[in-house]
N, CA, C and O atoms as CSV, one atom per row, in Angstrom:
chain,resi,resn,atom,element,x,y,z
A,1,MET,N,N,-5.823,-8.839,-14.492
A,1,MET,CA,C,-6.768,-8.997,-14.122
A,1,MET,C,C,-6.978,-10.390,-13.902
A,1,MET,O,O,-7.045,-10.980,-14.980
A,2,ILE,N,N,-7.132,-11.286,-12.720
A,2,ILE,CA,C,-7.464,-12.595,-12.918
A,2,ILE,C,C,-8.548,-12.879,-12.625
A,2,ILE,O,O,-8.765,-12.643,-11.437
A,3,ALA,N,N,-9.452,-13.330,-13.205
A,3,ALA,CA,C,-10.648,-14.471,-13.268
A,3,ALA,C,C,-10.766,-15.807,-13.481
A,3,ALA,O,O,-10.229,-16.424,-14.401
A,4,LEU,N,N,-11.509,-16.283,-12.580
A,4,LEU,CA,C,-11.006,-17.834,-12.896
A,4,LEU,C,C,-12.687,-17.832,-12.954
A,4,LEU,O,O,-13.498,-17.298,-12.198
A,5,GLU,N,N,-12.905,-18.781,-14.355
A,5,GLU,CA,C,-13.911,-19.267,-14.759
A,5,GLU,C,C,-15.012,-19.680,-14.073
A,5,GLU,O,O,-16.181,-19.295,-14.068
A,6,ASP,N,N,-14.588,-20.295,-13.657
A,6,ASP,CA,C,-15.952,-21.020,-12.641
A,6,ASP,C,C,-15.892,-20.281,-11.290
A,6,ASP,O,O,-15.086,-20.287,-10.359
A,7,ARG,N,N,-17.243,-19.536,-11.577
A,7,ARG,CA,C,-17.801,-18.993,-9.922
A,7,ARG,C,C,-17.671,-19.590,-8.363
A,7,ARG,O,O,-17.174,-19.259,-7.287
A,8,ALA,N,N,-18.342,-20.545,-8.873
A,8,ALA,CA,C,-17.886,-21.516,-7.309
A,8,ALA,C,C,-16.422,-21.825,-6.862
A,8,ALA,O,O,-16.008,-21.843,-5.703
A,9,LEU,N,N,-15.578,-22.111,-8.240
A,9,LEU,CA,C,-13.841,-22.459,-7.859
A,9,LEU,C,C,-13.618,-20.881,-6.641
A,9,LEU,O,O,-13.462,-20.849,-5.420
A,10,ALA,N,N,-13.697,-19.807,-7.631
A,10,ALA,CA,C,-13.223,-18.689,-7.380
A,10,ALA,C,C,-13.828,-18.218,-6.033
A,10,ALA,O,O,-13.082,-17.457,-5.418
A,11,ASP,N,N,-15.375,-18.582,-5.252
A,11,ASP,CA,C,-15.597,-18.251,-4.324
A,11,ASP,C,C,-15.112,-19.171,-3.202
A,11,ASP,O,O,-15.184,-18.802,-2.030
A,12,ARG,N,N,-14.568,-20.484,-3.583
A,12,ARG,CA,C,-13.811,-21.218,-2.738
A,12,ARG,C,C,-12.183,-20.984,-2.523
A,12,ARG,O,O,-11.518,-21.322,-1.544
A,13,VAL,N,N,-11.819,-20.433,-3.501
A,13,VAL,CA,C,-10.647,-19.722,-3.150
A,13,VAL,C,C,-10.097,-18.743,-2.098
A,13,VAL,O,O,-9.071,-18.890,-1.435
A,14,ARG,N,N,-11.175,-17.467,-2.058
A,14,ARG,CA,C,-11.483,-16.430,-1.935
A,14,ARG,C,C,-11.717,-16.980,-0.587
A,14,ARG,O,O,-10.891,-16.449,0.156
A,15,ILE,N,N,-12.722,-18.085,0.301
A,15,ILE,CA,C,-12.745,-17.990,1.194
A,15,ILE,C,C,-11.751,-18.851,2.315
A,15,ILE,O,O,-11.682,-18.757,3.541
A,16,LEU,N,N,-10.912,-19.855,1.201
A,16,LEU,CA,C,-10.144,-20.161,2.004
A,16,LEU,C,C,-8.390,-19.468,2.175
A,16,LEU,O,O,-7.467,-19.723,2.949
A,17,LEU,N,N,-8.561,-18.494,1.005
A,17,LEU,CA,C,-6.810,-17.274,0.926
A,17,LEU,C,C,-7.685,-16.224,2.178
A,17,LEU,O,O,-7.112,-15.150,2.363
A,18,GLU,N,N,-8.438,-16.351,2.667
A,18,GLU,CA,C,-8.952,-15.364,3.232
A,18,GLU,C,C,-9.465,-15.425,4.848
A,18,GLU,O,O,-9.731,-14.487,5.600
A,19,ASP,N,N,-9.510,-17.114,5.131
A,19,ASP,CA,C,-9.222,-17.937,6.168
A,19,ASP,C,C,-8.534,-17.684,7.037
A,19,ASP,O,O,-7.585,-18.444,6.846
A,20,ALA,N,N,-8.196,-16.783,8.438
A,20,ALA,CA,C,-7.373,-16.696,9.083
A,20,ALA,C,C,-6.779,-18.094,9.624
A,20,ALA,O,O,-5.591,-18.416,9.615
A,21,ALA,N,N,-7.988,-18.937,10.149
A,21,ALA,CA,C,-8.202,-20.514,10.670
A,21,ALA,C,C,-7.348,-21.432,9.675
A,21,ALA,O,O,-6.950,-22.463,10.219
A,22,VAL,N,N,-7.029,-21.298,8.507
A,22,VAL,CA,C,-6.095,-22.144,7.960
A,22,VAL,C,C,-4.756,-21.381,7.391
A,22,VAL,O,O,-4.639,-20.396,6.662
A,23,PRO,N,N,-3.974,-22.079,7.905
A,23,PRO,CA,C,-2.612,-21.946,8.072
A,23,PRO,C,C,-2.113,-21.683,6.724
A,23,PRO,O,O,-2.767,-22.215,5.826
A,24,LYS,N,N,-0.928,-20.862,6.321
A,24,LYS,CA,C,-0.820,-20.757,4.948
A,24,LYS,C,C,1.028,-20.736,4.992
A,24,LYS,O,O,1.430,-20.268,6.057
A,25,THR,N,N,1.902,-21.065,4.241
A,25,THR,CA,C,3.425,-20.554,4.227
A,25,THR,C,C,2.949,-19.630,2.864
A,25,THR,O,O,1.828,-19.543,2.362
A,26,ILE,N,N,4.321,-18.930,2.431
A,26,ILE,CA,C,4.189,-18.035,1.343
A,26,ILE,C,C,5.677,-17.814,1.208
A,26,ILE,O,O,6.449,-18.067,2.134
A,27,HIS,N,N,6.059,-17.349,0.065
A,27,HIS,CA,C,7.709,-16.603,-0.444
A,27,HIS,C,C,6.782,-15.283,-0.879
A,27,HIS,O,O,5.859,-15.154,-1.683
A,28,ASP,N,N,7.749,-13.975,0.417
A,28,ASP,CA,C,7.213,-12.583,-0.414
A,28,ASP,C,C,5.788,-12.101,0.018
A,28,ASP,O,O,5.036,-11.610,-0.824
A,29,LEU,N,N,5.435,-12.232,1.253
A,29,LEU,CA,C,3.893,-12.149,1.849
A,29,LEU,C,C,3.934,-10.235,1.186
A,29,LEU,O,O,3.109,-9.828,0.368
A,30,LYS,N,N,4.683,-9.644,1.578
A,30,LYS,CA,C,4.319,-8.048,0.928
A,30,LYS,C,C,3.903,-8.410,-0.746
A,30,LYS,O,O,2.896,-7.871,-1.206
A,31,LEU,N,N,4.539,-9.128,-1.417
A,31,LEU,CA,C,3.613,-9.313,-2.790
A,31,LEU,C,C,2.842,-9.369,-3.029
A,31,LEU,O,O,2.056,-8.641,-3.637
A,32,ALA,N,N,2.809,-10.883,-2.336
A,32,ALA,CA,C,1.076,-10.933,-2.357
A,32,ALA,C,C,0.059,-10.564,-2.118
A,32,ALA,O,O,-0.851,-10.540,-2.947
A,33,LEU,N,N,-0.082,-10.061,-0.550
A,33,LEU,CA,C,-1.022,-8.768,-0.089
A,33,LEU,C,C,-0.991,-7.604,-1.364
A,33,LEU,O,O,-2.138,-7.281,-1.674
A,34,HIS,N,N,-0.437,-7.243,-1.781
A,34,HIS,CA,C,-0.534,-6.373,-2.968
A,34,HIS,C,C,-1.380,-7.149,-3.828
A,34,HIS,O,O,-2.572,-6.855,-3.907
A,35,PHE,N,N,-1.086,-7.738,-4.231
A,35,PHE,CA,C,-1.522,-8.839,-5.591
A,35,PHE,C,C,-2.679,-8.963,-5.496
A,35,PHE,O,O,-3.598,-8.554,-6.206
A,36,PHE,N,N,-2.646,-9.971,-3.934
A,36,PHE,CA,C,-4.349,-10.429,-4.098
A,36,PHE,C,C,-5.467,-9.053,-3.420
A,36,PHE,O,O,-6.590,-9.423,-3.081
A,37,ALA,N,N,-5.212,-7.941,-3.297
A,37,ALA,CA,C,-5.928,-7.070,-2.742
A,37,ALA,C,C,-6.115,-6.123,-4.499
A,37,ALA,O,O,-7.035,-5.334,-4.713
A,38,GLU,N,N,-5.102,-6.444,-5.455
A,38,GLU,CA,C,-5.280,-5.520,-5.979
A,38,GLU,C,C,-5.930,-5.784,-7.428
A,38,GLU,O,O,-6.471,-4.956,-8.162
A,39,HIS,N,N,-5.664,-7.641,-7.718
A,39,HIS,CA,C,-5.948,-7.883,-8.685
A,39,HIS,C,C,-6.881,-9.064,-9.344
A,39,HIS,O,O,-7.236,-9.337,-10.491
A,40,PHE,N,N,-7.096,-9.617,-8.061
A,40,PHE,CA,C,-7.998,-10.776,-8.160
A,40,PHE,C,C,-9.373,-10.749,-8.340
A,40,PHE,O,O,-10.185,-10.667,-7.419
A,41,SER,N,N,-9.706,-10.834,-9.813
A,41,SER,CA,C,-10.940,-10.756,-10.300
A,41,SER,C,C,-11.471,-9.201,-9.371
A,41,SER,O,O,-12.440,-9.020,-8.634
A,42,GLY,N,N,-10.909,-8.732,-9.592
A,42,GLY,CA,C,-11.378,-6.884,-9.579
A,42,GLY,C,C,-11.622,-6.738,-8.133
A,42,GLY,O,O,-11.366,-5.629,-7.665
A,43,ALA,N,N,-12.089,-7.688,-7.299
A,43,ALA,CA,C,-12.572,-7.051,-6.167
A,43,ALA,C,C,-11.341,-7.263,-4.938
A,43,ALA,O,O,-11.446,-6.592,-3.911
A,44,GLY,N,N,-10.348,-8.084,-5.076
A,44,GLY,CA,C,-9.610,-7.976,-3.864
A,44,GLY,C,C,-9.850,-8.969,-2.963
A,44,GLY,O,O,-10.988,-9.399,-2.781
A,45,ILE,N,N,-8.523,-9.536,-2.153
A,45,ILE,CA,C,-8.992,-10.454,-1.706
A,45,ILE,C,C,-8.228,-10.645,-0.381
A,45,ILE,O,O,-7.082,-11.066,-0.538
A,46,ALA,N,N,-8.555,-10.461,0.690
A,46,ALA,CA,C,-7.824,-9.654,2.242
A,46,ALA,C,C,-6.955,-11.160,2.450
A,46,ALA,O,O,-7.500,-11.933,3.238
A,47,LEU,N,N,-5.824,-11.579,1.898
A,47,LEU,CA,C,-5.083,-12.610,1.965
A,47,LEU,C,C,-4.885,-12.945,3.924
A,47,LEU,O,O,-4.182,-12.178,4.582
A,48,ALA,N,N,-5.496,-13.967,4.496
A,48,ALA,CA,C,-5.394,-13.882,5.770
A,48,ALA,C,C,-4.512,-15.222,6.620
A,48,ALA,O,O,-4.130,-15.983,5.731
A,49,GLY,N,N,-4.261,-15.523,7.403
A,49,GLY,CA,C,-3.343,-16.654,7.973
A,49,GLY,C,C,-2.209,-16.827,7.433
A,49,GLY,O,O,-2.066,-18.019,7.160
A,50,VAL,N,N,-1.135,-16.066,7.082
A,50,VAL,CA,C,-0.087,-16.653,6.756
A,50,VAL,C,C,1.123,-16.800,8.701
A,50,VAL,O,O,1.449,-16.104,9.662
A,51,LYS,N,N,1.277,-18.096,8.192
A,51,LYS,CA,C,2.151,-18.220,9.158
A,51,LYS,C,C,3.526,-18.326,9.140
A,51,LYS,O,O,4.159,-18.491,10.182
A,52,HIS,N,N,4.094,-18.238,7.963
A,52,HIS,CA,C,5.520,-18.418,7.436
A,52,HIS,C,C,5.694,-17.827,5.998
A,52,HIS,O,O,5.042,-17.978,4.964
A,53,ASP,N,N,6.501,-17.301,6.221
A,53,ASP,CA,C,6.991,-16.270,4.932
A,53,ASP,C,C,8.333,-16.758,4.605
A,53,ASP,O,O,9.068,-15.860,5.014
A,54,SER,N,N,9.157,-17.795,4.033
A,54,SER,CA,C,10.597,-17.958,3.525
A,54,SER,C,C,11.136,-17.389,2.987
A,54,SER,O,O,12.258,-17.817,2.719
A,55,MET,N,N,10.772,-16.159,2.499
A,55,MET,CA,C,11.623,-14.694,2.107
A,55,MET,C,C,12.167,-14.165,2.831
A,55,MET,O,O,13.364,-13.921,2.686
A,56,LEU,N,N,11.112,-13.611,4.417
A,56,LEU,CA,C,11.330,-12.991,5.243
A,56,LEU,C,C,12.494,-14.190,5.970
A,56,LEU,O,O,13.424,-13.512,6.409
A,57,TYR,N,N,12.701,-15.342,6.180
A,57,TYR,CA,C,13.199,-16.246,7.349
A,57,TYR,C,C,14.083,-16.134,6.311
A,57,TYR,O,O,14.965,-15.657,7.025
A,58,SER,N,N,14.604,-16.171,5.211
A,58,SER,CA,C,15.812,-16.087,4.437
A,58,SER,C,C,16.579,-14.715,4.768
A,58,SER,O,O,17.779,-14.625,5.027
A,59,TYR,N,N,15.405,-13.389,4.694
A,59,TYR,CA,C,16.242,-12.279,4.350
A,59,TYR,C,C,17.127,-12.017,5.853
A,59,TYR,O,O,18.134,-11.317,5.957
A,60,LEU,N,N,16.390,-12.852,7.059
A,60,LEU,CA,C,16.478,-12.625,8.880
A,60,LEU,C,C,18.211,-13.402,8.949
A,60,LEU,O,O,19.041,-13.137,9.818
A,61,LEU,N,N,18.403,-14.330,7.849
A,61,LEU,CA,C,19.840,-15.356,7.992
A,61,LEU,C,C,20.288,-14.939,7.183
A,61,LEU,O,O,21.293,-15.644,7.096
A,62,ASP,N,N,20.383,-13.793,5.897
A,62,ASP,CA,C,21.196,-13.686,5.090
A,62,ASP,C,C,21.179,-12.104,4.293
A,62,ASP,O,O,21.455,-11.869,3.117
A,63,PRO,N,N,20.822,-11.287,5.207
A,63,PRO,CA,C,20.622,-9.442,5.114
A,63,PRO,C,C,21.430,-9.088,3.870
A,63,PRO,O,O,21.028,-8.442,2.902
A,64,THR,N,N,22.907,-9.737,4.102
A,64,THR,CA,C,24.018,-9.217,2.992
A,64,THR,C,C,23.406,-9.678,1.291
A,64,THR,O,O,23.606,-9.028,0.265
A,65,TYR,N,N,22.881,-10.558,1.377
A,65,TYR,CA,C,22.309,-11.296,-0.120
A,65,TYR,C,C,21.076,-9.695,-0.756
A,65,TYR,O,O,20.174,-8.962,-0.352
A,66,SER,N,N,21.968,-9.987,-2.014
A,66,SER,CA,C,20.348,-8.999,-2.404
A,66,SER,C,C,19.514,-9.571,-3.344
A,66,SER,O,O,18.740,-9.002,-4.114
A,67,SER,N,N,19.650,-10.275,-3.265
A,67,SER,CA,C,18.097,-11.690,-3.789
A,67,SER,C,C,17.827,-12.203,-2.866
A,67,SER,O,O,18.797,-12.466,-2.156
A,68,HIS,N,N,16.684,-12.563,-2.423
A,68,HIS,CA,C,15.845,-13.621,-2.277
A,68,HIS,C,C,14.524,-13.933,-2.684
A,68,HIS,O,O,13.418,-14.045,-2.155
A,69,SER,N,N,15.048,-14.038,-3.857
A,69,SER,CA,C,13.630,-14.390,-4.423
A,69,SER,C,C,13.830,-15.994,-4.407
A,69,SER,O,O,14.896,-16.600,-4.304
A,70,LEU,N,N,12.724,-16.442,-4.516
A,70,LEU,CA,C,12.387,-18.006,-4.355
A,70,LEU,C,C,13.083,-18.715,-5.253
A,70,LEU,O,O,13.076,-19.864,-4.810
A,71,SER,N,N,13.909,-18.684,-6.646
A,71,SER,CA,C,14.987,-19.580,-7.365
A,71,SER,C,C,15.750,-18.819,-6.853
A,71,SER,O,O,15.290,-17.911,-7.545
A,72,GLU,N,N,16.834,-18.102,-6.023
A,72,GLU,CA,C,17.834,-17.370,-5.264
A,72,GLU,C,C,18.288,-18.550,-4.166
A,72,GLU,O,O,19.318,-19.173,-3.911
A,73,VAL,N,N,16.745,-18.481,-3.606
A,73,VAL,CA,C,17.295,-19.333,-2.024
A,73,VAL,C,C,17.059,-20.607,-2.321
A,73,VAL,O,O,17.909,-21.341,-1.817
A,74,ALA,N,N,16.039,-21.308,-3.094
A,74,ALA,CA,C,16.194,-22.428,-3.305
A,74,ALA,C,C,17.785,-23.055,-3.798
A,74,ALA,O,O,18.252,-24.008,-3.175
A,75,LEU,N,N,18.513,-22.463,-4.901
A,75,LEU,CA,C,19.662,-22.731,-5.544
A,75,LEU,C,C,20.754,-22.620,-4.234
A,75,LEU,O,O,21.691,-23.384,-4.006
A,76,ARG,N,N,20.281,-21.272,-3.348
A,76,ARG,CA,C,21.752,-21.329,-2.274
A,76,ARG,C,C,21.350,-22.119,-1.282
A,76,ARG,O,O,22.266,-22.543,-0.578
A,77,ARG,N,N,20.341,-22.430,-1.019
A,77,ARG,CA,C,19.758,-23.537,0.305
A,77,ARG,C,C,19.912,-24.965,0.058
A,77,ARG,O,O,20.392,-25.839,0.780
A,78,PHE,N,N,19.385,-25.024,-1.158
A,78,PHE,CA,C,18.808,-26.899,-1.854
A,78,PHE,C,C,20.072,-27.073,-2.907
A,78,PHE,O,O,20.290,-28.231,-3.261
A,79,ASN,N,N,20.802,-26.186,-3.365
A,79,ASN,CA,C,21.317,-26.608,-5.076
A,79,ASN,C,C,20.229,-27.044,-5.705
A,79,ASN,O,O,20.320,-28.098,-6.334
A,80,LEU,N,N,19.185,-26.448,-5.673
A,80,LEU,CA,C,18.184,-26.617,-6.708
A,80,LEU,C,C,17.164,-25.725,-7.527
A,80,LEU,O,O,16.183,-25.083,-7.152
A,81,LYS,N,N,17.800,-25.926,-8.916
A,81,LYS,CA,C,17.544,-24.930,-9.791
A,81,LYS,C,C,16.135,-25.218,-10.216
A,81,LYS,O,O,15.803,-26.281,-10.741
A,82,LEU,N,N,15.258,-24.142,-9.946
A,82,LEU,CA,C,14.083,-24.616,-9.836
A,82,LEU,C,C,13.462,-24.477,-11.836
A,82,LEU,O,O,14.106,-23.916,-12.723
A,83,SER,N,N,12.252,-25.099,-11.985
A,83,SER,CA,C,12.062,-25.205,-13.383
A,83,SER,C,C,10.993,-24.096,-14.202
A,83,SER,O,O,10.790,-23.902,-15.401
A,84,GLY,N,N,10.364,-23.415,-12.830
A,84,GLY,CA,C,9.113,-22.314,-13.106
A,84,GLY,C,C,7.787,-23.200,-13.340
A,84,GLY,O,O,6.842,-22.728,-13.972
A,85,ASN,N,N,7.749,-24.736,-12.707
A,85,ASN,CA,C,5.935,-24.934,-12.279
A,85,ASN,C,C,5.980,-24.891,-11.245
A,85,ASN,O,O,6.845,-25.330,-10.487
A,86,LEU,N,N,4.725,-24.161,-10.962
A,86,LEU,CA,C,4.175,-23.590,-9.867
A,86,LEU,C,C,3.997,-24.480,-8.666
A,86,LEU,O,O,4.008,-24.107,-7.492
A,87,ALA,N,N,3.750,-26.307,-9.332
A,87,ALA,CA,C,3.645,-27.301,-8.105
A,87,ALA,C,C,5.074,-27.185,-7.395
A,87,ALA,O,O,5.138,-26.679,-6.275
A,88,GLU,N,N,6.225,-27.656,-8.048
A,88,GLU,CA,C,7.213,-27.413,-7.802
A,88,GLU,C,C,7.688,-26.023,-6.609
A,88,GLU,O,O,8.234,-26.094,-5.508
A,89,ALA,N,N,7.263,-24.967,-7.309
A,89,ALA,CA,C,7.462,-23.625,-6.314
A,89,ALA,C,C,6.578,-24.111,-5.118
A,89,ALA,O,O,6.585,-23.313,-4.180
A,90,ALA,N,N,6.235,-24.618,-5.033
A,90,ALA,CA,C,5.128,-24.627,-3.831
A,90,ALA,C,C,5.374,-25.481,-3.094
A,90,ALA,O,O,4.982,-25.410,-1.929
A,91,ASP,N,N,6.149,-26.620,-3.581
A,91,ASP,CA,C,6.580,-27.881,-2.522
A,91,ASP,C,C,8.000,-26.972,-1.860
A,91,ASP,O,O,8.211,-26.887,-0.650
A,92,VAL,N,N,8.831,-26.376,-2.865
A,92,VAL,CA,C,9.774,-25.941,-2.851
A,92,VAL,C,C,10.167,-24.875,-0.729
A,92,VAL,O,O,10.919,-24.916,0.244
A,93,THR,N,N,8.609,-23.926,-1.461
A,93,THR,CA,C,8.109,-22.983,-0.476
A,93,THR,C,C,8.252,-23.724,0.608
A,93,THR,O,O,9.021,-23.439,1.525
A,94,GLY,N,N,7.659,-24.530,0.576
A,94,GLY,CA,C,6.953,-25.707,2.316
A,94,GLY,C,C,8.392,-26.095,2.871
A,94,GLY,O,O,8.769,-25.988,4.038
A,95,ARG,N,N,9.187,-26.615,1.673
A,95,ARG,CA,C,10.517,-27.017,2.671
A,95,ARG,C,C,11.198,-26.027,3.495
A,95,ARG,O,O,11.385,-25.968,4.710
A,96,LEU,N,N,11.638,-24.990,2.182
A,96,LEU,CA,C,12.034,-23.987,2.410
A,96,LEU,C,C,11.859,-23.326,3.869
A,96,LEU,O,O,12.597,-23.340,4.855
A,97,ALA,N,N,10.606,-22.743,3.630
A,97,ALA,CA,C,10.393,-22.130,5.226
A,97,ALA,C,C,10.343,-23.079,6.217
A,97,ALA,O,O,10.834,-22.744,7.295
A,98,GLY,N,N,9.704,-24.574,6.089
A,98,GLY,CA,C,10.398,-25.279,7.449
A,98,GLY,C,C,11.910,-25.307,7.983
A,98,GLY,O,O,12.204,-25.182,9.171
A,99,ALA,N,N,12.604,-25.444,7.193
A,99,ALA,CA,C,14.009,-25.254,7.442
A,99,ALA,C,C,14.745,-23.890,7.536
A,99,ALA,O,O,15.909,-23.937,7.933
A,100,LEU,N,N,14.227,-22.709,7.228
A,100,LEU,CA,C,14.320,-21.623,7.364
A,100,LEU,C,C,14.499,-21.455,8.942
A,100,LEU,O,O,15.474,-21.283,9.673
A,101,ARG,N,N,13.112,-21.584,9.142
A,101,ARG,CA,C,12.297,-21.682,10.144
A,101,ARG,C,C,13.222,-22.534,11.171
A,101,ARG,O,O,13.059,-22.147,12.328
A,102,LYS,N,N,13.366,-22.698,11.151
A,102,LYS,CA,C,13.835,-23.889,12.203
A,102,LYS,C,C,15.544,-23.097,12.335
A,102,LYS,O,O,15.942,-22.644,13.407
A,103,GLU,N,N,16.088,-23.071,11.502
A,103,GLU,CA,C,17.140,-22.020,11.711
A,103,GLU,C,C,16.995,-20.897,12.367
A,103,GLU,O,O,17.765,-20.651,13.296
A,104,VAL,N,N,15.858,-19.893,11.966
A,104,VAL,CA,C,16.431,-18.435,12.836
A,104,VAL,C,C,15.776,-19.225,14.433
A,104,VAL,O,O,16.330,-19.046,15.517
A,105,ASP,N,N,14.636,-20.004,14.262
A,105,ASP,CA,C,14.099,-20.632,15.938
A,105,ASP,C,C,16.100,-20.742,16.741
A,105,ASP,O,O,16.437,-20.305,17.842
A,106,ASP,N,N,16.602,-21.132,16.174
A,106,ASP,CA,C,18.103,-21.494,16.971
A,106,ASP,C,C,18.903,-20.621,16.830
A,106,ASP,O,O,20.041,-20.814,17.259
A,107,GLN,N,N,18.584,-19.416,16.203
A,107,GLN,CA,C,19.667,-18.690,16.313
A,107,GLN,C,C,19.084,-17.366,16.961
A,107,GLN,O,O,19.668,-16.300,17.161
A,108,ASP,N,N,17.507,-17.794,17.290
A,108,ASP,CA,C,17.070,-17.141,18.631
A,108,ASP,C,C,16.453,-15.724,17.546
A,108,ASP,O,O,15.920,-14.740,18.059
């Protein structure tokens, strides 16, 4: 279980993640939905407002690849080896989503 020590911070995080009006970009929506529903402070979070999923875009563009993990997609698309830093992962997820979404749109 994940617990945020600061209750006020935990409440703000929950409100943000559950707010469908706040657009979100993610890598692997399915995993995130399961994780937040089952593990966040025991109460679950109903993640809403996800507009872009870079893993889904990667699969739509390259369905024959066996892996669509963030590190694999970043390496294939940007020739970038991720360090494992959370801020880097967030940045790359946003950049990938933008680039891959454009490719998906261009290919209809």
